[in-house]
N, C-alpha and C positions, 0 to 999 in steps of 0.2 A: 696932824697938826702942827701949825707953827711952834707950839710948846713941849713937842716930843708927844704928845699922846694921842690914840688912835681911835678914831669914832667909828662902829658897826652897824651899817641899817641889813634888816632884814626882810625879803620879799621886796627889794629896793627897785626902782625904775628912773630913766632918764626923763626927767620935766624939761619938756621945750628941746630946743638944738643946742648941741655942743657946737659952741664958736672958737676959733683956735685961731692964734696968732702965730705965725711961721716965724717970723722974724724975732719975738721976742720968747719965743718956746712956750707959750703958755695957752692955758686951754680953759674956758669957763664953761662949768658943768651946775647945773642944778640935779641934785638926785630928792625924790620921795620915797618913803619908806614907811613899813605896817611899826616896825618897832627898831628902837636904837638905844645903845649904850656905850659908856666909854669904857674902851678896855685899856 
């Protein structure tokens, strides 16, 4: 994350499509998961 924290998902999957922009070097991803926590 931008604040330096890490968020971890368990049993996660990609929801929808992975859209990318090669010119800007960005990827839009949406993950869903069973359980998550900050580490």
